N, C-alpha and C positions, 0 to 999 in steps of 0.2 A: 585789696588784700592779695597777698601772694597766693598762688593756687596749690602750694605743696603741703598745706596743713600745718606748716611751721608758724611761729609767731609772726604777726604782720610786721612789715618793715624790714629793711636791710640793716645789717650791723657791720661796723668796722671797729675791731677791738672791742671797747666797751661802749662805743657811741652808736646809737640807733637813730634811724630817720623815721619821720612820720609825715605823710602827705595826705590830706583829706580835701575833697571837693564836694561841696553841698549846695543844692539849689536854694536860692534866696526866695522867700515868700513874696508874692505879688504885693506891691505897694509898700514894701519894707526897706527899700534901698536907701532912702534918705535917712531914715532912723538908724539903720545899720552904720552908715557913714559917720553919723554923730557919735555913736558908741565907740567906733574905732578911733575917731579923733581923740576922744577922752583917754583911751588906752595909750595912744601915741604920746599924749602930753605927759604921761607918767607911767611908762610901761614897767619899770622895775619895781614899783610899789607892790604890785600883785605877783608878778612872775618870779621875783626873787624868793618868794615863799617856798618855791620848789627849787631846791639847790642843785638840780641836775640839768637844767636847761642851758644848752650852749646858745641857741637862738630860737626865736619863735616869730612867725610872720603870718599876718592875715592879708590877703589881697582879694579885692573884688575883681572878678574876671568875666569874660564873655559878655561885655556891654552891660554889666550889672546883673547878670542872670545867676551867677554862682560865686560862692565864697571859697577861696583856696586858703588852707592853713598848712604851713610847713614848719617843722621843728626838728632839731637835732638834740638828743639828750643822752645822758648817761644811764646805763642799766637797761632793764627789760621794758617791753611795751606795756605789760600788765601793770608794773609798778608805776610807770609814768602816768597812765590813764587813771589809776587809783589816786595818785597824788593830785592830779588835776581835779578829780571829783571831790576829794577831801578838802583841798586848800583853796580852790578857785571856783567852786560851784556857782556862786553868784555872778562872777564875771563871765564865765562860760555861758550861763543862761542869758545874760544881757547880749552877748554876741550871737551865739548860735540859735537863740530864741527867734531870730529873724530868718531862720532856715527851715525849709519844709521838713516835717516829720521829727524835728528835734524833741526828744523826750524829757530833757532836763539832765543835769549832771548827776542827779540823785533820783532814784536808787542807781547803784553802780551797774547792774546787769544791763538794763536798757541803754544806758549811756555807752557802755563798751560795744554793744551791738550796733548802735548808731555810728560810732567811729569806724568800726570794722566795715560796715556797709558802704561808707563813703570814702574809705581809704583806698589810695592808689599807691602801689609800691613803686619806688624809684627804679628805673632801669639801670642807672648808675648812681652810686653813692660813694662819695669820697670824704674822708675826715682827715684833715691835716695832721692831727695829733690824736690818733685813735686810742692811745693809752692814757692820755691826760684828761682826767675828769675835771669838772668845773671846780671842785674843791681844790685840786692840785694847781690849776691855773691861777685861781685867786691867791693861793698861798705863794706861788712863784712871783706874782706881781707885787705882793707885800714885801717879800724878801728883796726883790730888785729895788723897790722904792727905798727900803731901809739902807741897802748897800749904797745907792746913789746919794742918799743923805749923808752917810758916813764919809763918802768921798768928798762931797762938798765941804763938810766940816773940816776935813783934813787939809783941804786946799786953802781954807780961810786963814 
């Protein structure tokens, strides 16, 4: 967490970063790897329920001792954590339940405290498109696809 009393995480435009590092419980590494493989097999199924995520990544680091979670998202830290708790509590519990001291995604207060405790603010945070929220990016891609289809039809 940053030490200045402001909201955790750095912001560029409307994009905010989140980095947490949590110790993995002894004997839980293999089980955690299985859960993460399941997320990797179909990550968008759950994560798209929160329409503000630019990316999310979980990495087992330090020879299996700790779990790194990084994400970039639109909006405030509080709203993002609330969205995670509201929409992805079960998935978060399956992942972070392998970490020491994890209180569960609900109730919200202890969950926010856990994230703050394990959060490390980036020294440098860069967002290529700080004013382009996820909604705008998706819309732009749909417009581009429709335009390309029109071009193809006009050339046929």
